[in-house]
SERO-4910 file (N, C-alpha, C, O; in steps of 0.05 Angstrom, whole numbers):
BEGIN
 pado doro    nc1    nc2    nc3   cac1   cac2   cac3    cc1    cc2    cc3    oc1    oc2    oc3
  Gly    A   1603   2865   2437   1595   2883   2415   1569   2874   2402   1555   2890   2390
  Leu    A   1562   2848   2405   1538   2838   2392   1514   2838   2412   1492   2832   2404
  Gly    A   1520   2845   2437   1498   2845   2457   1491   2818   2467   1469   2814   2478
  Leu    A   1509   2799   2464   1504   2771   2473   1509   2768   2503   1496   2752   2517
  Cys    A   1527   2785   2514   1534   2783   2542   1544   2810   2552   1549   2828   2537
  Ala    A   1546   2811   2579   1557   2835   2591   1577   2827   2612   1577   2805   2623
  Gly    A   1596   2845   2617   1616   2840   2637   1606   2846   2665   1594   2866   2670
  Asp    A   1612   2828   2684   1605   2832   2712   1630   2831   2728   1643   2810   2732
  Gln    A   1639   2854   2738   1664   2857   2753   1660   2850   2782   1643   2861   2796
  Lys    A   1677   2831   2792   1678   2824   2820   1707   2824   2828   1722   2806   2822
  Gly    A   1714   2845   2843   1742   2848   2851   1759   2852   2826   1754   2871   2811
  Arg    A   1780   2836   2823   1798   2839   2800   1788   2822   2776   1800   2824   2754
  Ser    A   1768   2806   2780   1758   2789   2759   1734   2800   2745   1716   2812   2758
  Thr    A   1732   2795   2719   1708   2802   2704   1697   2776   2693   1710   2761   2680
  His    A   1671   2772   2698   1657   2748   2689   1637   2757   2668   1625   2778   2669
  Leu    A   1634   2740   2648   1614   2745   2627   1587   2734   2636   1585   2711   2645
  Val    A   1567   2750   2633   1539   2742   2640   1523   2744   2614   1520   2765   2602
  Phe    A   1513   2721   2605   1498   2720   2580   1469   2729   2585   1457   2721   2605
  Gln    A   1459   2746   2567   1432   2757   2570   1411   2736   2565   1390   2736   2577
  Asp    A   1417   2718   2546   1398   2697   2539   1410   2670   2544   1434   2668   2550
  Arg    A   1394   2649   2542   1404   2621   2546   1393   2604   2524   1373   2611   2510
  Gly    A   1405   2580   2521   1395   2560   2503   1390   2569   2474   1406   2582   2462
  Arg    A   1366   2562   2464   1359   2568   2437   1360   2598   2431   1370   2606   2409
  Ala    A   1351   2615   2449   1351   2644   2444   1379   2654   2440   1384   2671   2423
  Leu    A   1398   2645   2456   1426   2653   2454   1437   2643   2427   1451   2657   2413
  Trp    A   1431   2618   2420   1441   2606   2395   1431   2622   2371   1446   2628   2353
  Glu    A   1405   2629   2371   1394   2644   2349   1406   2671   2345   1409   2681   2323
  Lys    A   1414   2684   2367   1428   2710   2365   1457   2707   2355   1466   2723   2339
  Ala    A   1470   2686   2365   1498   2683   2360   1504   2669   2333   1524   2676   2320
  Glu    A   1487   2651   2324   1493   2634   2300   1500   2650   2275   1519   2641   2261
  Pro    A   1487   2672   2268   1495   2686   2244   1524   2697   2245   1536   2703   2224
  His    A   1535   2699   2268   1562   2711   2272   1583   2689   2275   1607   2696   2277
  Leu    A   1575   2664   2277   1594   2642   2281   1604   2632   2254   1589   2631   2235
  Arg    A   1630   2625   2253   1641   2616   2228   1644   2585   2228   1642   2572   2248
  Asn    A   1648   2575   2204   1654   2547   2200   1679   2539   2216   1699   2553   2212
  Pro    A   1679   2518   2232   1703   2511   2247   1725   2498   2230   1748   2495   2239
  Val    A   1718   2491   2205   1737   2477   2188   1757   2496   2176   1749   2515   2161
  Arg    A   1782   2492   2181   1803   2509   2171   1814   2497   2145   1819   2511   2125
  Thr    A   1819   2471   2145   1830   2457   2121   1817   2430   2118   1807   2418   2137
  Arg    A   1817   2419   2094   1808   2392   2088   1832   2378   2075   1844   2387   2056
  Asn    A   1838   2354   2086   1862   2340   2078   1855   2311   2071   1841   2298   2087
  Trp    A   1865   2301   2049   1862   2273   2042   1886   2258   2052   1909   2267   2049
  Ile    A   1881   2236   2065   1903   2220   2076   1900   2190   2069   1878   2181   2064
  Lys    A   1923   2177   2068   1923   2148   2063   1922   2132   2089   1912   2110   2089
  Arg    A   1933   2144   2110   1935   2128   2134   1938   2147   2158   1951   2168   2157
  Leu    A   1925   2139   2180   1928   2153   2205   1934   2132   2226   1917   2114   2231
  Arg    A   1957   2134   2239   1963   2114   2259   1973   2128   2284   1974   2153   2285
  Gly    A   1979   2113   2304   1988   2125   2329   1965   2136   2346   1943   2126   2344
  Asn    A   1971   2157   2361   1951   2168   2379   1930   2183   2362   1935   2204   2351
  Arg    A   1906   2171   2361   1885   2182   2344   1869   2203   2360   1855   2196   2379
  Lys    A   1872   2228   2353   1857   2250   2366   1834   2259   2349   1821   2279   2355
  Ala    A   1827   2244   2328   1807   2253   2309   1779   2243   2318   1776   2220   2328
  Leu    A   1759   2259   2313   1731   2252   2318   1716   2250   2292   1724   2263   2272
  Lys    A   1695   2234   2291   1679   2233   2267   1667   2261   2262   1658   2275   2280
  Ala    A   1667   2269   2236   1657   2295   2229   1644   2293   2201   1642   2272   2190
  Gly    A   1635   2316   2191   1622   2317   2165   1599   2298   2162   1584   2293   2180
  Leu    A   1597   2287   2138   1575   2268   2132   1578   2242   2149   1558   2229   2154
  Thr    A   1602   2235   2156   1607   2212   2173   1592   2215   2200   1579   2196   2209
  Ala    A   1594   2238   2212   1581   2244   2237   1551   2247   2233   1534   2237   2248
  Leu    A   1543   2262   2212   1515   2267   2206   1500   2241   2200   1477   2238   2208
  Ala    A   1513   2222   2187   1500   2196   2181   1492   2180   2206   1474   2164   2204
  Glu    A   1505   2185   2228   1499   2171   2253   1472   2180   2265   1459   2165   2279
  Asn    A   1464   2205   2258   1439   2217   2270   1418   2223   2250   1399   2238   2256
  Ser    A   1420   2213   2226   1401   2220   2205   1399   2197   2185   1413   2177   2187
  Leu    A   1383   2202   2165   1380   2182   2143   1400   2188   2120   1399   2174   2100
  Val    A   1416   2209   2123   1436   2215   2103   1458   2194   2103   1467   2185   2125
  Ser    A   1467   2186   2080   1488   2166   2077   1515   2178   2080   1520   2201   2073
  Asp    A   1533   2163   2091   1561   2171   2094   1574   2171   2066   1565   2158   2048
  Asp    A   1595   2187   2063   1611   2187   2039   1626   2160   2038   1629   2146   2057
  Arg    A   1637   2154   2014   1653   2131   2010   1678   2132   2028   1688   2111   2038
  Ile    A   1689   2156   2031   1712   2160   2047   1704   2174   2073   1693   2197   2072
  Pro    A   1708   2162   2096   1700   2175   2122   1715   2201   2128   1738   2204   2120
  Thr    A   1701   2218   2142   1712   2244   2149   1716   2246   2180   1698   2238   2195
  Phe    A   1738   2257   2188   1745   2260   2216   1755   2289   2220   1764   2302   2201
  Ala    A   1754   2298   2245   1763   2325   2251   1783   2325   2274   1781   2308   2293
  Met    A   1802   2343   2273   1820   2348   2294   1830   2377   2292   1827   2389   2271
  Lys    A   1842   2386   2313   1854   2413   2312   1875   2414   2290   1891   2396   2288
  Ala    A   1874   2435   2274   1893   2437   2251   1922   2434   2260   1938   2422   2245
  Ala    A   1929   2446   2282   1957   2444   2292   1964   2415   2298   1987   2406   2294
  Asp    A   1945   2400   2310   1950   2371   2316   1954   2355   2290   1971   2337   2289
  Phe    A   1938   2362   2270   1942   2348   2244   1969   2354   2232   1983   2335   2223
  Arg    A   1977   2379   2232   2004   2386   2221   2026   2371   2237   2045   2361   2225
  Tyr    A   2023   2370   2263   2043   2356   2280   2044   2326   2273   2066   2315   2270
  Gln    A   2021   2313   2269   2020   2285   2262   2031   2280   2234   2043   2259   2229
  Leu    A   2027   2299   2217   2038   2297   2190   2069   2299   2191   2082   2283   2177
  Glu    A   2079   2317   2207   2109   2320   2210   2121   2295   2223   2143   2287   2215
  Lys    A   2107   2284   2242   2117   2260   2256   2115   2235   2238   2129   2215   2244
  Gly    A   2099   2235   2218   2096   2212   2201   2073   2194   2209   2070   2173   2197
  Asp    A   2057   2203   2228   2033   2187   2236   2012   2189   2215   1993   2173   2214
  Val    A   2013   2210   2198   1994   2214   2177   2009   2214   2150   2030   2227   2148
  Val    A   1999   2200   2131   2010   2201   2104   1989   2214   2086   1968   2203   2081
  Gly    A   1996   2237   2076   1978   2252   2059   1978   2242   2030   1995   2227   2022
  Cys    A   1957   2250   2015   1956   2244   1986   1942   2267   1972   1930   2285   1985
  Gln    A   1943   2267   1946   1933   2290   1930   1903   2292   1929   1892   2315   1928
  Gly    A   1888   2270   1930   1859   2272   1927   1845   2247   1936   1858   2229   1947
  Pro    A   1819   2246   1932   1803   2224   1942   1809   2197   1929   1803   2176   1940
  Glu    A   1822   2197   1905   1827   2172   1891   1845   2153   1907   1840   2129   1907
  Asp    A   1864   2164   1921   1883   2147   1937   1877   2148   1967   1891   2134   1982
  Ala    A   1858   2163   1975   1853   2168   2004   1837   2146   2017   1820   2133   2005
  Thr    A   1843   2142   2043   1826   2124   2059   1809   2140   2079   1789   2130   2089
  Glu    A   1817   2165   2083   1802   2183   2102   1806   2212   2093   1825   2219   2079
  Gln    A   1787   2229   2102   1790   2258   2099   1792   2269   2127   1776   2263   2145
  Ile    A   1812   2286   2132   1815   2299   2158   1809   2328   2155   1821   2342   2138
  Glu    A   1790   2338   2171   1785   2367   2172   1802   2378   2195   1801   2369   2218
  Gly    A   1818   2398   2188   1834   2412   2208   1818   2435   2218   1811   2454   2203
  Trp    A   1811   2435   2244   1793   2455   2256   1809   2477   2269   1832   2473   2277
  Phe    A   1796   2501   2271   1808   2524   2285   1812   2518   2314   1830   2529   2327
  Tyr    A   1795   2502   2326   1797   2494   2354   1796   2464   2357   1790   2450   2337
  Asp    A   1802   2454   2380   1802   2425   2385   1774   2416   2388   1761   2423   2408
  Pro    A   1763   2400   2369   1735   2391   2371   1730   2373   2396   1707   2370   2404
  Gln    A   1751   2362   2408   1747   2345   2431   1738   2362   2456   1727   2351   2475
  Leu    A   1743   2388   2455   1735   2405   2478   1705   2406   2482   1696   2409   2504
  Leu    A   1690   2403   2460   1661   2405   2461   1647   2378   2458   1622   2377   2461
  Ser    A   1661   2357   2452   1650   2331   2446   1647   2314   2471   1663   2316   2489
  His    A   1627   2298   2471   1623   2279   2493   1622   2250   2482   1608   2233   2493
  Gly    A   1636   2245   2461   1635   2219   2449   1654   2217   2425   1673   2233   2423
  Pro    A   1649   2198   2407   1667   2194   2385   1663   2212   2361   1677   2210   2341
  Arg    A   1643   2231   2363   1639   2249   2341   1638   2278   2351   1636   2283   2375
  Val    A   1641   2297   2332   1640   2325   2340   1613   2332   2351   1593   2319   2345
  Asp    A   1612   2354   2366   1586   2362   2378   1567   2372   2356   1576   2380   2335
  Ser    A   1541   2371   2362   1521   2376   2342   1521   2405   2331   1518   2410   2308
  Leu    A   1526   2425   2349   1526   2452   2340   1551   2458   2322   1548   2473   2303
  Ser    A   1574   2447   2328   1597   2450   2311   1593   2436   2284   1601   2446   2263
  Leu    A   1580   2412   2285   1574   2398   2261   1555   2415   2243   1559   2416   2219
  Tyr    A   1535   2427   2256   1517   2445   2242   1533   2467   2228   1528   2472   2204
  Leu    A   1551   2480   2242   1566   2502   2231   1584   2493   2207   1588   2508   2188
  Ser    A   1594   2469   2209   1612   2459   2188   1596   2451   2163   1608   2450   2141
  Leu    A   1570   2446   2165   1554   2436   2142   1532   2455   2134   1517   2449   2115
  Arg    A   1528   2477   2148   1504   2494   2143   1503   2506   2115   1480   2513   2107
  Asn    A   1524   2509   2101   1523   2521   2074   1523   2501   2052   1531   2507   2029
  Thr    A   1515   2476   2057   1514   2456   2037   1492   2462   2016   1472   2475   2023
  His    A   1496   2452   1992   1477   2456   1971   1459   2431   1967   1440   2432   1952
  Asp    A   1465   2409   1981   1450   2385   1979   1426   2388   1998   1429   2391   2022
  Glu    A   1402   2386   1987   1377   2391   2002   1373   2370   2024   1364   2377   2046
  Arg    A   1380   2345   2019   1377   2324   2040   1396   2330   2064   1388   2327   2087
  Val    A   1420   2338   2058   1440   2344   2079   1431   2369   2094   1432   2370   2118
  Ala    A   1422   2389   2079   1413   2414   2092   1390   2409   2111   1389   2420   2133
  Ser    A   1371   2391   2103   1348   2385   2121   1358   2370   2146   1349   2376   2168
  Ala    A   1376   2351   2143   1387   2337   2166   1403   2355   2184   1402   2352   2209
  Val    A   1417   2374   2173   1433   2393   2189   1414   2411   2205   1420   2416   2229
  Lys    A   1392   2420   2194   1373   2436   2209   1361   2420   2232   1356   2432   2253
  Asn    A   1357   2395   2228   1346   2378   2249   1365   2374   2272   1356   2368   2294
  Leu    A   1391   2378   2267   1411   2377   2289   1404   2398   2311   1405   2392   2335
  Val    A   1398   2422   2301   1392   2444   2320   1364   2440   2332   1360   2445   2356
  Lys    A   1345   2431   2316   1318   2426   2327   1318   2405   2349   1302   2407   2368
  Gly    A   1335   2386   2346   1336   2364   2366   1353   2369   2391   1356   2352   2407
  Met    A   1363   2394   2393   1380   2400   2416   1363   2402   2442   1342   2414   2441
  Pro    A   1373   2391   2463   1358   2393   2489   1365   2419   2503   1379   2419   2524
  Trp    A   1355   2441   2493   1362   2467   2504   1355   2468   2533   1360   2489   2546
***
């Protein structure tokens, strides 16, 4: 519906063929993409099988001059977070005063697009693009500029 791709039917299968690639595709699609963060949760402890990746300012601080928050931020699929909370692998708390970490519950599993210990740059951009802090906004824009399209 946005004109980003077209269907190419081969037998019983339909494959999507994108009209543009790289930066051109990103620039067309970006205004229609939403923030991947579904929930933000303060926790005291995360143990067991850690499926969380560095996210938010914690991830941005690795690739810029922006400082990390006092409390590190990590991301995981929202359903995985709820499961770990039910299992007792995560102990939640009311706010940052008692927290050791912040967990962002994402609409999708951030590990699907990541190739390391932090979320991918384009998802990080989407999660931080509406910030009001000018230093963070500048560093976020540089994430996209530095992409090897």
